[in-house]
LODODREN-324889 format. One record per residue (C-alpha): residue number from 0; residue in three letters; chain; x, y, z. Coordinates in steps of 0.5 Angstrom, whole numbers, plus 500, padded with zeros to 3 digits. Example, Ala and Ser with C-alpha at 12.3 -4.5 7.8 and 13.67 -1.06 7.14 Angstrom:
BEGIN
> 0,Ala,A,525,491,516
> 1,Ser,A,527,498,514
REM end
This chain:
BEGIN
> 0,Met,A,227,287,924
> 1,Asn,A,222,285,929
> 2,Thr,A,215,287,928
> 3,Lys,A,209,286,933
> 4,Leu,A,203,282,930
> 5,Thr,A,196,281,934
> 6,Leu,A,193,275,933
> 7,Arg,A,186,273,936
> 8,Leu,A,185,266,938
> 9,Asp,A,181,261,942
> 10,Asp,A,183,262,949
> 11,Glu,A,184,254,950
> 12,Leu,A,188,254,943
> 13,Ile,A,193,260,947
> 14,Arg,A,194,256,953
> 15,Gly,A,196,250,949
> 16,Ala,A,201,254,945
> 17,Lys,A,204,256,951
> 18,Arg,A,204,250,954
> 19,Tyr,A,207,247,948
> 20,Ala,A,212,253,948
> 21,Ala,A,214,252,955
> 22,Arg,A,216,244,954
> 23,Ser,A,220,246,947
> 24,Gly,A,224,251,950
> 25,Lys,A,221,256,945
> 26,Ser,A,217,263,945
> 27,Val,A,210,263,942
> 28,Ser,A,212,268,938
> 29,Arg,A,218,263,935
> 30,Leu,A,213,258,934
> 31,Val,A,209,262,930
> 32,Gly,A,215,265,926
> 33,Asp,A,217,258,925
> 34,Tyr,A,210,256,922
> 35,Phe,A,210,262,918
> 36,Ala,A,217,260,915
> 37,Ile,A,214,253,913
> 38,Leu,A,208,256,910
> 39,Glu,A,213,261,906
> 40,Ser,A,217,255,904
> 41,Gly,A,212,251,901
> 42,Gly,A,211,246,906
> 43,Glu,A,219,245,907
> 44,Ala,A,222,246,914
> 45,Ala,A,229,246,912
> 46,Asp,A,231,252,916
> 47,Val,A,227,249,922
> 48,Ala,A,230,245,927
> 49,Leu,A,227,238,928
> 50,Thr,A,226,235,935
> 51,Pro,A,230,229,937
> 52,Arg,A,223,225,937
> 53,Val,A,222,227,930
> 54,Arg,A,229,226,927
> 55,Arg,A,228,219,929
> 56,Leu,A,222,218,925
> 57,Leu,A,224,221,919
> 58,Gly,A,224,215,914
> 59,Ala,A,221,210,918
> 60,Leu,A,216,208,913
> 61,Ala,A,220,209,907
> 62,Gly,A,218,204,902
> 63,Val,A,212,202,906
> 64,Ala,A,205,202,902
> 65,Val,A,201,205,908
> 66,Asp,A,194,209,906
> 67,Glu,A,189,212,910
> 68,Gln,A,185,205,910
> 69,Asp,A,191,202,914
> 70,Tyr,A,190,207,919
> 71,Leu,A,183,207,920
> 72,Arg,A,183,199,921
> 73,His,A,189,201,926
> 74,Leu,A,184,205,930
> 75,Glu,A,178,200,929
> 76,Asp,A,183,195,932
> 77,Lys,A,186,199,938
> 78,His,A,179,202,940
> 79,Arg,A,175,195,940
REM end
């Protein structure tokens, strides 16, 4: 059963969500539903389909010791 839910969000956030939904071929309602499903499952997105880009990235850093400091160094080098 589907039930209507009203959300009050910032206008720019809504515009961004609609743009993302259009690019991904999903409705905003579907995006919100997928997000709630992830929250309900404790962060595990087992029943949410991954995009091809995300699927390609899975396991890319397996076994690599990278931390926040590495990322900060990367950003500093990038923006010099």
